[in-house]
N, C-alpha and C positions, 0 to 999 in steps of 0.2 A: 503493500500499499503505500509506504515510504518512498519507493523508488516512483510507482507513477505518479505522484503527485509533483515529485523531483521532476520529473519527464515534461509533466503539466507547466511547469513555471519554466521551465529552459526552452519548451516549443514556443511559450509567449514570448519572450524577449527576443528569441530568434526571428518569430514572424512580425517583430516591429524591425528589423534591421534594414538599411537600407541596402540598396543590391551594393553597393561599394563597399560595405561593410561586410556584407556576404561573401563579397569578392575575397577579403583575406583568411575565409575559411576556405577556399577551394584550391584545390591542386591547380597551377598553372600548365594549363594544355595546350601549346601551341596549335594555332589553325592548321588544318591538313586535310587533305582526301582519303579515305578511310572506304575503299568500295567508289561507290559513287554518292555517298555521302560527305557533305562537309561538317565539321565540327569547330566553334569558335568560340573559346574564352579569354576573354582578353577585356581591357576598360573600355575600351573606342572601337567597335565590330563595325568594320566597314566591309562592304562588299560589293566591288564593281564587275566583277564576273559572271560567266556561267556556271552554272551548278545542278550537275547532270540528275544528282539525288536530289535527297531534304537535306533542309539546310536547320541546324540547329546550333543558335549562337545564344551566348551567354555575358552580359555586360553591363558598364555602367549607360554608354548609348550604344544604339544597335541602329546601321544604316543600311537600308538592302538597294543599291542601284541597278544591279545589274540583272539576270535571271535567271530564277529557280525553276529547274523542270519537275520537280517535287512539291514537296510540303515546308512550310517554314514553322518551328518553334523557335519563340525569344521569349528574352527575359529581360529587360534592362529598366533605367529611369526615364531615358526617351527613345521612342522608337519610330523610325521614319523609314516607309515604305517608299519608293519612285521608279523600282523596277517592274518587272511582270513574273507572278508566280501561277506556274502552272496549277498545282494542287491550292491546298487550303492554307491558311493562317490559323496558328493558335499562339498568343503571345498575351503574354501579364507584363503591365509596365506601367507606370504614373502618367505617363503622356504619349501617347502612341498616333502618329498621323499616317493616312493613307495623300500623298501627293496627288497632284491634277494627272501627275502619269502615271499612277499604280495602277496594274492590271493583275486581278485575282482571279483564276478559273473558276476556284469551286467555293470555299465558303471562308467566313471569318467567324472565329472564338475568340474575344477580349473578355479580360477581367484586369480592374486596374480605376484607374480615377480619371480620366478623359482618352476619350476615342474619337478623334476629328477624322472624317473622311471628306476633301477636298472636291469643290465640281472638278469635273473631267476626269476623276477615279472612279472604277469600274469593279464590281463583283459579280462573277457569273452565277455562282448560288444562294446562302443565306446570310444574313450577321446575327452572331447572337452575343450580346453584349451583358456583363455586370459590373456597373461602377458609375461612378459617381456623375458625370456628364458625360454623355456622347452627343455629339454632330453630324449627322449624317448630310452630306449637299451631294454624291454623287449617286453613281446608278447601281441599284442594286438588282439582281436577277431572281428570285427567289420569296426571300421573306424576309421580316428584322422583328427579333424577338428578345427578351432580355428583362431586368429590372435596370432600373438607372434613379437617380436625382433629378437630372437637368438633361430634359431630351430636347432636340430639333432636331426634326427631318423635315429636309429641303429639296428632295431629289424625287427618284422615282425607284418605286417596288415593282417589280414583277411588270416594267414597260407602263404601267399608268403612274404620273405624275402626282406628288403628294404635297400637302403643304401641310405640317402639324408641328403646333406650337403649345403644347399644354400652358399649366401656368407652370412655370419652374420651384422648384422646391417642394415639392410632392413626389414621393413614394412611385414611382410610375412602373406596371406591370404591362409589358408591353407584347403584341404580336398582331405583325401585319402581313398579310398573305398574298401570294399572287392571285390574281381571279383565275387564273387557270388550275389553281392546283387548289388539291383537296384540304385547305388549311381554315383554320376560325376566322369568322367574320373579324376584319382589321378593327381595334376598337385599341382604344388607351385610359387605362383604370389608376383612377387617383383617389390612393388610398384616404388622405387628408380629406379631403372634400365628398368623399363615395359618391362621384359622379364619373360618369363615363364621358369621353370624347373623343367622336367617331370621325374618321376621315372622310373624305367625301365619297368615296367608292363604296359606303358600307349602305346594305341595303337591309339588314335582317332587324327583327325585333328583339330588342334587348333582352326582355320577357322570359323570350322562347331561348333564347342563348344561355340567359341565367339559366331555366329549365335542366337545359342539354347540360350544361356543366352539372348541375346538380344530381343529375342521373348519370350521368359518368362517375362522379364521385361514388356516389351511394352503389353501384354497381361493381367498383374497384375493391372498394373497402369492404363488402357483404363475399368477395371473392377471396380477400386474403383471409377474410375471418373467417369465416365456414370452411377454410383450408385449417387455418391455426384448431379450430375446434375440434374436426373432425380427426386429426393425427395426432393433438396433443391436448385432451378436453377439459383438462383444467391450469394450462400454462397463462391465457390473460386473466382467467380469474384469481389466479396466485401473485400476478404481477397487480392486479385491482387491487386484491387485500394488502397490500404493501403500499400501497399508494394512502388508503382510508388509514392505514397504520401511522405511517409516517410522512405525510404530504409535504413539510418541510423541507426532511432531509433526501425524499424524492427530488425534489427542484433543484436542490445545489448539488447532489451529484450527477441530476441531468447537464446542467452547466458544464461541470466537470467531463464528461464524455463527450459534449458536443466538441471543446475545447483541443480535448487531449485525442479525440479522432479525427478530427479535420487538419489541425495544425499538424499533429504526429504525423496525420497520414501523408502530407505535402511536402513535411521533411523528410520524412524516408524516401518517397520518391525522386527527391534531389538527390538523398543520398546514393540509390540505387544506379541512378542516372551517371553520378559522379567515377561509383565504382565501376560499373561498365565502359562506361569509353576509356577508364585508366588501362582496363582489360585488354582493351581494343587497342589502343597505342602500342601496349607492349606486346599485341600480335597475339593472344589469348583469345581469338574469337569464338570458340565452343566454351569457353566457361563465361564471357561475356552473356553472349547468346543464352546461356541456361539459366544467366543471373539475371538478366532482364526480361527472359520469358516467365522463368518458376517466377523472381519475386515477385514481376510486374503483375502478373497477372492474381496471385496469390493477395497484396495490396490492393488490387482493382476490386475484387472480388470481396476483400473486407470491405472496403468504403461503398461498394454496392447494397451490399447488405445493411449496413451501418443506415443508409439514407433510407433503403427501402423501410424498414422497422423505423426510423424518425418520422418518414412521412406518412405513414399506412399505420403502423403496428402500435405506435404510440397512441395514435385516435381512439383504435380498437382497446387499448387496455383503457381508456377514460369513456366509453361507450359501454363497454363490461361494468364497468364500477357505477358508472350510473344509471343503465339497466337495472341493474339488481338492486340497485337503493329504491329506486321505484317501487320495484316490483313486492319488493319486501314488505312494502306498507300497502299497496294496492291488492295483490295477488300472491301469498307466501310460498303458496305451491310451483308458479311459474317461476320465481326466483331461484328456486332449485333447478331447471330447467338449463342446459349448457346450450339453447340456440336461442330461448325468447329473450335474454336481457340484452343478449350481443343484438339481436334485431331491433329493439326498441331503444337502447342506447344509439347506434347508429343512426337510428332515424333523427334524435332528437340532436345529436350531434351537429348534424348537416344544415337544420335547420337554424342553431345558433351561430353555427360558420358563416352564413350566408348573412348575418346581418352584422354590416360597417362597423368599422374599430372595435366592437364585440368579438367578431368572426375569427379576426387577428389575434387578439389578446388569447382565445379562448384555445385559438389549436398552436400556440407558442407555448402554454401551459401545459395544453396534454403533451405537445412535444419533450418538455422538459420532466414533468413527472413521470410518462413512460419509459424515458432512459434514465432514470434515475432509480426506479422500480426493479427494472433488470436488472442493473448494477448491484444495488444492493441483494435481490433474489441471486445473483452466481456469486456474488461475495458470501454470503450464508450456507451457498452449498459446497464450496471449496472451503471454509474453516471447517462444516460439518464432516468429510473425510478424513 
Protein backbone atom coordinates (compact mmCIF):
# COMPACT_ATOMS: atom_id res chain seq x y z
CA UNK A 1 0.00 0.00 0.00
CA UNK A 2 2.79 2.43 0.87
CA UNK A 3 4.54 1.65 -2.39
CA UNK A 4 1.38 2.41 -4.37
CA UNK A 5 0.87 5.70 -2.56
CA UNK A 6 4.51 6.63 -3.22
CA UNK A 7 4.13 5.70 -6.88
CA UNK A 8 0.98 7.84 -7.14
CA UNK A 9 2.76 10.87 -5.69
CA UNK A 10 5.73 10.44 -8.03
CA UNK A 11 3.36 10.05 -11.00
CA UNK A 12 1.60 13.31 -10.14
CA UNK A 13 4.91 15.17 -9.88
CA UNK A 14 6.19 13.81 -13.18
CA UNK A 15 2.93 14.56 -14.97
CA UNK A 16 3.39 18.24 -14.07
CA UNK A 17 6.89 18.39 -15.54
CA UNK A 18 7.49 20.35 -18.71
CA UNK A 19 8.84 18.45 -21.73
CA UNK A 20 12.27 20.03 -21.20
CA UNK A 21 12.25 18.70 -17.63
CA UNK A 22 11.34 15.20 -18.76
CA UNK A 23 14.05 15.47 -21.41
CA UNK A 24 16.71 15.23 -18.68
CA UNK A 25 15.22 11.91 -17.55
CA UNK A 26 15.42 10.34 -20.99
CA UNK A 27 18.39 8.67 -22.62
CA UNK A 28 19.68 10.72 -25.55
CA UNK A 29 18.98 8.77 -28.73
CA UNK A 30 20.38 10.35 -31.87
CA UNK A 31 17.92 10.46 -34.72
CA UNK A 32 18.28 7.75 -37.28
CA UNK A 33 16.40 5.42 -39.55
CA UNK A 34 15.49 2.02 -38.17
CA UNK A 35 14.02 0.12 -41.05
CA UNK A 36 11.76 2.73 -42.62
CA UNK A 37 10.78 4.42 -39.36
CA UNK A 38 12.55 7.44 -37.92
CA UNK A 39 12.96 8.18 -34.20
CA UNK A 40 13.89 11.70 -33.04
CA UNK A 41 14.67 12.46 -29.37
CA UNK A 42 16.21 15.94 -29.28
CA UNK A 43 15.60 19.38 -27.80
CA UNK A 44 14.63 20.81 -31.19
CA UNK A 45 13.41 18.37 -33.81
CA UNK A 46 13.27 19.59 -37.42
CA UNK A 47 12.29 17.22 -40.21
CA UNK A 48 12.83 18.49 -43.75
CA UNK A 49 13.42 15.25 -45.64
CA UNK A 50 11.14 12.42 -46.67
CA UNK A 51 10.39 9.74 -44.08
CA UNK A 52 9.43 6.48 -45.74
CA UNK A 53 7.73 5.03 -42.64
CA UNK A 54 6.42 6.42 -39.37
CA UNK A 55 7.97 9.35 -37.52
CA UNK A 56 8.35 9.30 -33.71
CA UNK A 57 9.43 12.70 -32.40
CA UNK A 58 9.98 13.89 -28.81
CA UNK A 59 11.43 17.29 -28.02
CA UNK A 60 10.92 20.80 -26.74
CA UNK A 61 9.94 21.92 -30.23
CA UNK A 62 8.98 19.70 -33.15
CA UNK A 63 8.73 21.04 -36.70
CA UNK A 64 7.81 18.91 -39.70
CA UNK A 65 8.45 20.58 -43.04
CA UNK A 66 9.08 17.50 -45.13
CA UNK A 67 6.99 14.51 -46.16
CA UNK A 68 6.07 11.56 -43.94
CA UNK A 69 4.76 8.59 -45.88
CA UNK A 70 3.54 6.90 -42.70
CA UNK A 71 2.08 8.36 -39.52
CA UNK A 72 3.43 10.89 -37.01
CA UNK A 73 3.61 10.40 -33.23
CA UNK A 74 4.90 13.57 -31.57
CA UNK A 75 5.27 15.18 -28.14
CA UNK A 76 6.59 18.66 -27.48
CA UNK A 77 6.00 22.11 -26.07
CA UNK A 78 5.46 23.48 -29.59
CA UNK A 79 4.64 21.27 -32.54
CA UNK A 80 4.45 22.78 -36.04
CA UNK A 81 3.23 20.77 -39.03
CA UNK A 82 3.97 22.40 -42.40
CA UNK A 83 4.55 19.38 -44.61
CA UNK A 84 2.62 16.37 -45.85
CA UNK A 85 1.70 13.33 -43.76
CA UNK A 86 0.16 10.46 -45.68
CA UNK A 87 -1.04 8.68 -42.55
CA UNK A 88 -2.42 10.07 -39.30
CA UNK A 89 -1.05 12.42 -36.65
CA UNK A 90 -1.10 11.62 -32.94
CA UNK A 91 0.28 14.55 -30.98
CA UNK A 92 0.48 15.76 -27.37
CA UNK A 93 1.69 19.30 -26.81
CA UNK A 94 1.06 22.72 -25.36
CA UNK A 95 0.76 24.36 -28.78
CA UNK A 96 0.15 22.36 -31.93
CA UNK A 97 -0.20 24.23 -35.22
CA UNK A 98 -1.09 22.88 -38.65
CA UNK A 99 0.22 25.54 -41.02
CA UNK A 100 -1.40 26.64 -44.31
CA UNK A 101 0.65 24.09 -46.26
CA UNK A 102 -0.04 21.15 -43.95
CA UNK A 103 -1.63 18.10 -45.55
CA UNK A 104 -2.74 15.08 -43.49
CA UNK A 105 -4.04 12.08 -45.38
CA UNK A 106 -5.93 10.46 -42.52
CA UNK A 107 -6.93 11.82 -39.10
CA UNK A 108 -5.58 13.95 -36.27
CA UNK A 109 -5.66 12.93 -32.59
CA UNK A 110 -4.69 15.79 -30.27
CA UNK A 111 -4.37 16.28 -26.51
CA UNK A 112 -2.95 19.44 -25.00
CA UNK A 113 -3.54 23.15 -24.55
CA UNK A 114 -3.92 24.64 -28.04
CA UNK A 115 -4.67 23.08 -31.40
CA UNK A 116 -4.64 25.55 -34.29
CA UNK A 117 -5.42 24.63 -37.89
CA UNK A 118 -4.70 27.51 -40.25
CA UNK A 119 -6.72 28.32 -43.35
CA UNK A 120 -5.40 26.22 -46.22
CA UNK A 121 -4.48 23.20 -44.07
CA UNK A 122 -6.37 20.00 -44.83
CA UNK A 123 -7.08 16.75 -43.00
CA UNK A 124 -8.45 13.88 -45.04
CA UNK A 125 -10.01 12.02 -42.12
CA UNK A 126 -11.38 13.35 -38.85
CA UNK A 127 -10.08 15.48 -35.99
CA UNK A 128 -10.39 14.29 -32.39
CA UNK A 129 -9.26 16.89 -29.87
CA UNK A 130 -9.16 17.12 -26.09
CA UNK A 131 -7.75 20.34 -24.70
CA UNK A 132 -8.21 23.94 -23.66
CA UNK A 133 -8.53 25.75 -27.00
CA UNK A 134 -9.19 24.43 -30.50
CA UNK A 135 -9.15 26.74 -33.55
CA UNK A 136 -10.05 25.02 -36.82
CA UNK A 137 -10.02 27.14 -40.00
CA UNK A 138 -8.95 24.53 -42.55
CA UNK A 139 -10.58 21.68 -44.42
CA UNK A 140 -11.56 18.47 -42.58
CA UNK A 141 -12.75 15.46 -44.56
CA UNK A 142 -14.98 13.53 -42.17
CA UNK A 143 -15.71 14.76 -38.63
CA UNK A 144 -14.65 16.86 -35.65
CA UNK A 145 -15.19 15.53 -32.14
CA UNK A 146 -13.77 15.97 -28.69
CA UNK A 147 -13.99 18.10 -25.55
CA UNK A 148 -12.57 21.58 -25.14
CA UNK A 149 -13.10 24.80 -23.22
CA UNK A 150 -12.66 27.20 -26.14
CA UNK A 151 -13.67 26.36 -29.68
CA UNK A 152 -13.67 28.09 -33.04
CA UNK A 153 -14.69 26.24 -36.17
CA UNK A 154 -14.63 28.37 -39.30
CA UNK A 155 -13.67 25.89 -42.00
CA UNK A 156 -15.23 22.94 -43.80
CA UNK A 157 -16.24 19.56 -42.39
CA UNK A 158 -17.17 16.81 -44.84
CA UNK A 159 -17.28 19.31 -47.69
CA UNK A 160 -19.84 21.58 -45.97
CA UNK A 161 -18.90 25.07 -44.88
CA UNK A 162 -19.44 25.61 -41.16
CA UNK A 163 -19.09 28.63 -38.95
CA UNK A 164 -19.41 27.69 -35.31
CA UNK A 165 -18.49 30.01 -32.46
CA UNK A 166 -20.14 28.87 -29.20
CA UNK A 167 -19.68 30.93 -26.08
CA UNK A 168 -16.09 30.70 -24.93
CA UNK A 169 -15.48 29.51 -21.40
CA UNK A 170 -17.91 26.58 -21.29
CA UNK A 171 -16.85 22.96 -21.61
CA UNK A 172 -17.95 21.87 -25.08
CA UNK A 173 -18.46 18.24 -26.06
CA UNK A 174 -18.42 18.28 -29.84
CA UNK A 175 -19.24 15.95 -32.71
CA UNK A 176 -19.62 17.36 -36.17
CA UNK A 177 -20.07 14.68 -38.80
CA UNK A 178 -20.00 14.63 -42.56
CA UNK A 179 -23.54 14.52 -44.00
CA UNK A 180 -22.54 11.48 -46.01
CA UNK A 181 -21.33 9.56 -42.97
CA UNK A 182 -23.45 7.62 -40.52
CA UNK A 183 -22.57 9.93 -37.61
CA UNK A 184 -24.57 11.73 -34.94
CA UNK A 185 -26.18 14.99 -35.95
CA UNK A 186 -23.69 17.88 -35.64
CA UNK A 187 -24.17 19.73 -32.38
CA UNK A 188 -22.31 21.33 -29.53
CA UNK A 189 -23.44 20.86 -25.94
CA UNK A 190 -22.52 23.60 -23.51
CA UNK A 191 -22.51 22.06 -20.04
CA UNK A 192 -22.48 25.47 -18.36
CA UNK A 193 -25.72 26.72 -19.87
CA UNK A 194 -27.30 23.37 -20.66
CA UNK A 195 -28.02 24.59 -24.18
CA UNK A 196 -27.26 22.99 -27.51
CA UNK A 197 -25.86 25.12 -30.34
CA UNK A 198 -26.46 23.60 -33.73
CA UNK A 199 -24.54 24.27 -36.91
CA UNK A 200 -26.55 25.32 -39.97
CA UNK A 201 -26.62 21.80 -41.44
CA UNK A 202 -28.42 20.32 -38.40
CA UNK A 203 -31.92 19.11 -39.28
CA UNK A 204 -32.78 16.63 -36.49
CA UNK A 205 -35.02 17.01 -33.47
CA UNK A 206 -33.03 17.56 -30.25
CA UNK A 207 -35.60 15.63 -28.22
CA UNK A 208 -35.34 12.67 -30.58
CA UNK A 209 -31.55 12.79 -30.39
CA UNK A 210 -31.69 12.91 -26.60
CA UNK A 211 -34.08 9.95 -26.53
CA UNK A 212 -31.81 7.96 -28.85
CA UNK A 213 -28.77 8.74 -26.70
CA UNK A 214 -30.60 7.58 -23.58
CA UNK A 215 -31.74 4.42 -25.35
CA UNK A 216 -28.19 3.62 -26.47
CA UNK A 217 -26.88 4.24 -22.97
CA UNK A 218 -29.61 2.07 -21.47
CA UNK A 219 -28.88 -0.83 -23.82
CA UNK A 220 -25.13 -0.59 -23.18
CA UNK A 221 -25.50 -0.49 -19.40
CA UNK A 222 -28.03 -3.32 -19.37
CA UNK A 223 -25.86 -5.56 -21.55
CA UNK A 224 -22.82 -5.06 -19.30
CA UNK A 225 -24.95 -5.34 -16.17
CA UNK A 226 -26.77 -8.50 -17.19
CA UNK A 227 -23.50 -10.14 -18.22
CA UNK A 228 -21.95 -9.25 -14.88
CA UNK A 229 -24.93 -10.57 -12.91
CA UNK A 230 -25.12 -13.72 -15.03
CA UNK A 231 -21.47 -14.71 -14.49
CA UNK A 232 -20.85 -13.11 -11.08
CA UNK A 233 -24.30 -12.78 -9.44
CA UNK A 234 -23.08 -11.08 -6.27
CA UNK A 235 -20.17 -8.99 -7.55
CA UNK A 236 -22.04 -5.72 -8.19
CA UNK A 237 -23.93 -6.02 -4.92
CA UNK A 238 -20.70 -6.64 -2.98
CA UNK A 239 -19.35 -3.39 -4.43
CA UNK A 240 -22.67 -1.68 -3.67
CA UNK A 241 -22.58 -2.80 -0.04
CA UNK A 242 -19.06 -1.44 0.27
CA UNK A 243 -20.25 1.95 -1.05
CA UNK A 244 -23.08 1.92 1.51
CA UNK A 245 -20.74 0.98 4.35
CA UNK A 246 -17.92 3.45 3.55
CA UNK A 247 -18.94 6.14 1.04
CA UNK A 248 -16.21 8.64 2.01
CA UNK A 249 -13.45 6.05 1.83
CA UNK A 250 -14.79 4.78 -1.49
CA UNK A 251 -14.73 8.26 -3.00
CA UNK A 252 -11.22 8.94 -1.74
CA UNK A 253 -9.80 5.71 -3.05
CA UNK A 254 -11.65 6.31 -6.33
CA UNK A 255 -9.61 9.48 -6.87
CA UNK A 256 -6.47 7.53 -6.01
CA UNK A 257 -7.29 4.79 -8.55
CA UNK A 258 -7.96 7.33 -11.31
CA UNK A 259 -4.67 9.15 -10.73
CA UNK A 260 -2.52 6.05 -10.39
CA UNK A 261 -4.31 4.24 -13.21
CA UNK A 262 -4.10 6.84 -15.96
CA UNK A 263 -1.01 8.83 -14.98
CA UNK A 264 0.82 5.63 -14.13
CA UNK A 265 -0.33 4.07 -17.39
CA UNK A 266 0.97 7.05 -19.38
CA UNK A 267 4.34 6.91 -17.63
CA UNK A 268 4.52 3.15 -18.18
CA UNK A 269 3.83 3.67 -21.90
CA UNK A 270 6.64 6.25 -22.10
CA UNK A 271 8.98 3.89 -20.27
CA UNK A 272 8.16 0.99 -22.58
CA UNK A 273 8.74 3.19 -25.62
CA UNK A 274 12.12 4.39 -24.34
CA UNK A 275 13.33 0.89 -23.52
CA UNK A 276 11.99 -0.49 -26.79
CA UNK A 277 13.67 2.19 -28.90
CA UNK A 278 16.87 1.67 -26.94
CA UNK A 279 16.79 -2.04 -27.76
CA UNK A 280 16.21 -1.18 -31.41
CA UNK A 281 19.24 1.10 -31.41
CA UNK A 282 21.35 -1.77 -30.02
CA UNK A 283 20.18 -4.10 -32.76
CA UNK A 284 18.07 -6.26 -30.44
CA UNK A 285 15.03 -6.13 -32.70
CA UNK A 286 13.40 -9.34 -31.45
CA UNK A 287 13.56 -8.24 -27.83
CA UNK A 288 12.30 -4.77 -28.73
CA UNK A 289 9.33 -6.08 -30.68
CA UNK A 290 8.49 -8.60 -27.95
CA UNK A 291 8.62 -5.88 -25.29
CA UNK A 292 6.57 -3.35 -27.26
CA UNK A 293 3.96 -5.85 -28.42
CA UNK A 294 3.67 -7.83 -25.20
CA UNK A 295 4.07 -5.01 -22.72
CA UNK A 296 2.14 -2.53 -24.81
CA UNK A 297 -0.69 -4.99 -25.34
CA UNK A 298 -0.93 -5.79 -21.64
CA UNK A 299 -0.86 -2.09 -20.74
CA UNK A 300 -3.49 -1.26 -23.36
CA UNK A 301 -5.72 -4.08 -22.10
CA UNK A 302 -5.40 -2.86 -18.51
CA UNK A 303 -6.28 0.71 -19.49
CA UNK A 304 -9.23 -0.47 -21.60
CA UNK A 305 -10.60 -2.51 -18.70
CA UNK A 306 -10.11 0.41 -16.31
CA UNK A 307 -11.88 2.76 -18.72
CA UNK A 308 -14.79 0.37 -19.29
CA UNK A 309 -15.26 -0.13 -15.57
CA UNK A 310 -15.01 3.60 -14.86
CA UNK A 311 -17.46 4.43 -17.65
CA UNK A 312 -20.01 1.64 -17.19
CA UNK A 313 -19.17 -0.67 -14.30
CA UNK A 314 -19.20 2.09 -11.71
CA UNK A 315 -22.62 3.27 -12.93
CA UNK A 316 -23.90 -0.28 -12.50
CA UNK A 317 -22.55 -0.37 -8.95
CA UNK A 318 -24.45 2.81 -8.12
CA UNK A 319 -27.54 1.47 -9.90
CA UNK A 320 -27.45 -1.80 -7.96
CA UNK A 321 -27.08 0.06 -4.66
CA UNK A 322 -29.93 2.51 -5.41
CA UNK A 323 -32.23 -0.18 -6.81
CA UNK A 324 -31.81 -2.46 -3.82
CA UNK A 325 -32.25 0.46 -1.40
CA UNK A 326 -35.57 1.43 -2.99
CA UNK A 327 -36.92 -2.09 -3.35
CA UNK A 328 -36.16 -2.92 0.27
CA UNK A 329 -38.71 -0.29 1.23
CA UNK A 330 -41.27 -0.92 -1.52
CA UNK A 331 -40.98 -4.65 -2.27
CA UNK A 332 -38.62 -6.51 0.11
CA UNK A 333 -38.91 -9.80 -1.80
CA UNK A 334 -37.85 -8.17 -5.07
CA UNK A 335 -34.86 -6.55 -3.36
CA UNK A 336 -33.23 -9.96 -2.92
CA UNK A 337 -33.60 -10.74 -6.61
CA UNK A 338 -30.39 -10.27 -8.57
CA UNK A 339 -32.11 -8.73 -11.63
CA UNK A 340 -34.79 -6.27 -10.46
CA UNK A 341 -32.60 -3.93 -8.36
CA UNK A 342 -30.19 -3.56 -11.26
CA UNK A 343 -32.94 -2.81 -13.79
CA UNK A 344 -34.66 -0.29 -11.55
CA UNK A 345 -31.42 1.41 -10.54
CA UNK A 346 -30.23 1.68 -14.15
CA UNK A 347 -33.44 3.37 -15.26
CA UNK A 348 -33.27 5.83 -12.36
CA UNK A 349 -29.63 6.59 -13.07
CA UNK A 350 -30.30 7.43 -16.73
CA UNK A 351 -33.17 9.72 -15.77
CA UNK A 352 -30.98 11.62 -13.31
CA UNK A 353 -28.00 11.65 -15.71
CA UNK A 354 -30.11 13.44 -18.34
CA UNK A 355 -30.52 16.46 -16.04
CA UNK A 356 -27.94 19.19 -16.79
CA UNK A 357 -25.36 19.81 -14.06
CA UNK A 358 -26.88 17.18 -11.76
CA UNK A 359 -26.19 14.42 -14.26
CA UNK A 360 -22.51 15.35 -14.47
CA UNK A 361 -22.15 15.36 -10.69
CA UNK A 362 -23.94 12.02 -10.34
CA UNK A 363 -21.82 10.45 -13.08
CA UNK A 364 -18.60 11.68 -11.47
CA UNK A 365 -19.72 10.51 -8.05
CA UNK A 366 -20.63 7.09 -9.44
CA UNK A 367 -17.20 6.74 -11.06
CA UNK A 368 -15.32 7.66 -7.89
CA UNK A 369 -17.50 5.56 -5.56
CA UNK A 370 -17.42 2.51 -7.84
CA UNK A 371 -13.67 2.61 -8.40
CA UNK A 372 -13.01 3.12 -4.70
CA UNK A 373 -15.36 0.31 -3.68
CA UNK A 374 -13.70 -2.09 -6.13
CA UNK A 375 -10.29 -1.15 -4.71
CA UNK A 376 -11.43 -1.69 -1.12
CA UNK A 377 -12.98 -5.08 -1.92
CA UNK A 378 -9.80 -6.16 -3.75
CA UNK A 379 -7.68 -5.02 -0.80
CA UNK A 380 -9.81 -6.95 1.68
CA UNK A 381 -9.66 -10.10 -0.45
CA UNK A 382 -5.89 -9.82 -0.69
CA UNK A 383 -5.55 -9.30 3.06
CA UNK A 384 -7.71 -12.36 3.75
CA UNK A 385 -5.38 -14.69 1.86
